[in-house]
C-alpha positions, -999 to 999 in steps of 0.1 A, spaced: -40 25 588 -12 12 570 8 32 549 0 31 505 29 18 496 24 -13 520 -6 -15 511 2 -14 471 35 -37 474 13 -68 494 -19 -59 487 -31 -41 455 1 -51 437 -8 -92 436 -38 -88 434 -38 -66 401 -12 -89 385 -29 -123 395 -64 -106 380 -44 -98 350 -32 -133 346 -64 -150 346 -84 -120 323 -52 -121 295 -59 -159 297 -95 -165 290 -86 -136 259 -60 -161 248 -81 -190 251 -113 -177 232 -91 -165 210 -70 -196 203 -78 -205 167 -69 -244 172 -51 -275 175 -35 -297 203 -5 -321 200 -34 -354 198 -56 -335 169 -37 -308 153 -66 -298 129 -90 -295 164 -106 -260 165 -103 -236 191 -83 -242 225 -94 -277 245 -95 -273 288 -82 -311 289 -58 -308 257 -45 -281 255 -13 -270 276 -12 -231 291 18 -227 268 2 -237 236 -12 -200 241 19 -184 240 28 -199 206 36 -182 179 17 -203 157 -10 -225 164 -6 -262 160 -27 -261 130 -3 -242 110 -22 -203 121 -6 -175 128 -11 -171 171 -10 -130 176 -34 -122 200 -28 -155 220 10 -149 213 12 -109 233 -19 -116 256 -1 -149 273 35 -143 273 30 -105 278 9 -117 308 38 -137 324 67 -111 316 43 -85 335 40 -110 367 76 -104 371 88 -81 383 53 -72 412 61 -109 423 95 -110 423 90 -72 441 60 -89 465 82 -119 475 115 -96 484 100 -72 509 72 -105 523 91 -114 553 81 -84 571 50 -97 577 57 -127 588 86 -117 616 65 -123 647 94 -149 658 126 -158 648 114 -193 632 86 -177 612 114 -152 595 137 -178 587 114 -201 574 93 -171 554 125 -161 540 133 -197 529 102 -196 512 101 -158 496 141 -166 480 121 -199 460 91 -173 454 116 -150 440 130 -177 416 101 -189 404 89 -153 400 118 -147 372 106 -181 358 77 -165 347 95 -143 325 115 -169 318 82 -189 302 70 -157 289 102 -145 265 106 -185 253 74 -193 241 70 -234 235 75 -237 189 103 -208 190 125 -223 219 117 -254 233 140 -268 259 145 -229 279 112 -229 279 106 -263 289 132 -256 315 118 -222 332 80 -240 327 91 -267 354 115 -245 375 88 -222 378 65 -250 397 90 -270 411 101 -230 430 65 -220 441 62 -258 447 90 -252 476 74 -215 486 39 -226 490 52 -251 515 72 -234 535 46 -207 536 20 -234 557 50 -239 578 48 -201 585 12 -205 593 15 -235 612 38 -215 638 19 -187 639 -3 -186 664 -40 -177 661 -65 -176 628 -36 -188 608 -46 -228 612 -66 -224 583 -44 -206 561 -19 -229 574 -45 -255 556 -55 -247 526 -14 -242 520 -3 -278 524 -41 -285 500 -24 -264 472 13 -277 479 -1 -311 476 -14 -302 440 18 -285 429 35 -316 444 11 -340 425 16 -319 390 57 -323 396 55 -364 402 33 -365 367 47 -343 347 88 -341 361 95 -379 375 71 -390 345 40 -407 366 19 -395 341 30 -419 316 18 -450 331 -20 -437 325 -37 -446 299 -47 -407 286 -11 -394 299 -13 -364 281 -49 -359 289 -29 -363 328 -6 -342 321 -27 -310 308 -52 -311 335 -24 -317 361 -11 -282 349 -42 -268 347 -50 -278 383 -16 -266 401 -20 -233 378 -54 -228 395 -45 -241 430 -11 -211 428 -37 -182 413 -60 -195 441 -31 -192 468 -22 -152 460 -62 -139 475 -56 -161 502 -21 -147 514 -30 -114 509 -62 -118 530 -39 -125 559 -12 -93 549 -42 -69 550 -46 -84 586 -8 -78 598 -12 -41 585 -39 -35 597 -17 -34 629 0 -6 620 26 5 592 59 -20 586 94 -10 579 104 -23 543 133 -44 537 144 -72 510 144 -104 535 134 -86 562 174 -82 564 168 -49 590 146 -60 617 
């Protein structure tokens, strides 16, 4: 049986964090009064026309106070930051089967730490108050996590036995996030007739894919922890 602190760090905390995020995002969407870029007078939150960042605005696009969504959405991101910074700092220890997997896991976790810091960056810079910093943190959140997913997909490829399903899933997730980056950052979405909707839906698809990656990874973490306790060290530097 694995130790409580290992179970908390690699299993309980990430699941609680992502579950809390999902609940608070749904609550924010239900409480959002309305307005989107195409139609500021629209009522409610539109899955295909509102960015996730619209939930974190101080005021909605139709000019109303956005108190509950503002605190719920931004608060959920700020909470995710320390949870996943700690998670990625220590995660490589579970992927230290050999030097190759450990090295790749360390690189993936390094970008995971940067991406996790961007959670707080997005939460502390609502898009209608601090547009440029918000865009910077939002863009780098997806970029860093895309790199993290790709490196951990490689880790699963290098690990023998019962890891190919995880490798395949992470490759698919990485492709979804990379597609969003190409559509949004490089501007491929602008070549579509309804570019705004493409931007919004690719962001949603990327975010949902990243959310699914968390429970998938903690399942593997639990398998690893069931073999015995681990010696925690940052980036497994003391192995």
